[in-house]
N, C-alpha and C positions, 0 to 999 in steps of 0.2 A: 504493500500500500504506500509506503514511503511518505511523502509530504501530505497525502490525503488521509493518513491514519487519524490524526486528531480531529479534523472536521467531520470525517465519517463517523467516528465513535461518538462525537458530540451530537451529530444529527440523529443517530440511532437512539441515544439517550434521551434527547429532547422529544423524539417521537413517542417513546415509551412513557415519558412524563406526561405529555399531553393526553395520552390514552388513559392514564390513571385518573387524571382530573375528569375526563369525560365519563368514565365508569362510575366514579363517586358521585358526580353531579351532572347528569346529562341534560338538564333543562336548558342551559345556556346554548349548548350545541344544537339542540332541537329548535330553539328560538331562532338561532342564526340560519339554520336550514330553511325555516319558514320564511324569514325575512328575505332570503335569496330566491324565493319562489319554488323551493324544493320541499314543500310540506309533506309530500309522500315519503320522504326519507327521514323526517323528524323522529318517528318512533324507533328508528334504528340507531339513534345517537349513542346509546350505551354500547351497542354491538360494535359500532365503528371504533369506539374507545378500546374495547377489548381486543379488536383486531390490531389496533396500533400498538398496544402493549405487546401482543404476541410477535408482531413484526419487529419492533424495536429490540425486545429481549432476544428474540431469535437471531437478529443480525449481530448482536454482541456475542451470543453464546455459540452459534453454529459457524458463522463465517461462510466461506464458499462464494459462489457467484449469484445464487438465487436470492439469498437474503438481501444483499445490497440492491438487487434489481427491484425487490419489493419495497425497500425503503425509498428508492427513487420514484417508484410509482405512487407511493403515498404522498410524497412531497409534491409531485407533479399534480396530483388531484387537489391538494391543498392550494397550490398556486392557481389552478383553474377556478377553484371556489372563491378565492380572494379576488381574482380578476373579475369574476362575475359580480361580486359584491361591490367592487370599486366602479364597475360599469353602470351600476344603479345607485347613484349618489343618495337618493332618498332612503333606500334600504341600508346602504353602507353605514350611515350615521345612526341608524335606528337602535343599534345595540352592538354587543361585542361580536368578535369573529367566531366565538365558540370553540376555539382551538384548545383552550386550557380551562374549560368549564367556566365557572363564574369569575375567574381571575383574568380572563382574556380581555383585550382591549378592542376598540373598533378597528376594522381592517384599514391598512395603510399601504403605501407603496413600499415602505421598508419591509413590511410583512411579506409582500409579494416577492421582493428581492431575496429575502432569507429563504423562502420556500424554493425559489428557482435555484439558488446556490446549493442548497442541501440536496435537491434532486440531481443537479449536475454532478456534485461530488459523489453521491451514491452510485449514479450511473457509471461514472469513470471507474469506481472501484469494481463494479460488476463486470465492466468490459476489460478491466485489467486482471490482476491476480486474484481478485476477490479478497475476502478476509473477514475476520471478526476481532474481538478484543484480544484473544490469545495471540493472533498474528500481529496485532498492533503493539503488544507488549514485548514480543520476542526481540531481544537485542537492546531493549531500553536500559539505560543506566538505573541503578538503585532499585531494581525490581519493577520499574515502571512508575514509581511514585511521582516523580516530577511530571511525567506524561499525564497521569491521571489527575493530578492537581490542575494542570493547565487545561485539560479537557473540561474539568468541573467548572473552572472559572469562565471559560469561553461559553459553555452551555448556559451558565447562569446569566452571562451578558446577553446571549441570544434570547433567553426567556424574558429578560427585562426589556429588550428591544421589541418584543412581540406583545408584552402586557403593560408594563409601566409607561414606556415611552408614548404609545398611542393615547393612553388616558391622560398623560401630562400634556401632550400637544392639544388634545381636545379641550382640556380645561383652560388652556391659554387663549383659545379662540374667543373673540368677543361675541 
């Protein structure tokens, strides 16, 4: 995986985290789906979250090429959903994106960019050598502790960019 190891592991971790939030509190995701005109999918919000947890954890645990391809597909679907919400400004500002349950913020261009980047990274890993957490940690100094610390920090920053930043920007608008 090389240089893509950190972003890929972070993307898989963020995917699983978002899924956990959806499983615990699916109402915000269901509301976001309805706001986007996808009311028929709203009852599946919790199931979508469970699938995200399975794909994210599987990508970390199993590795190979299929898992990163699934991560890429998830983020591509998220990007399409955010693009749909942004294309409908009245619905985009109506509520959160639903990505992290109740903690999610309104959809933004930053959100779209993060989803596209995560999809691209995961696709590159799938097309390359594949991999999971064990592959990423192989050869890392100090048993991978610095790598895991940096992945945790970057994942936290990405979570903040998708949750706190949009709410902050929305609060600053007159």
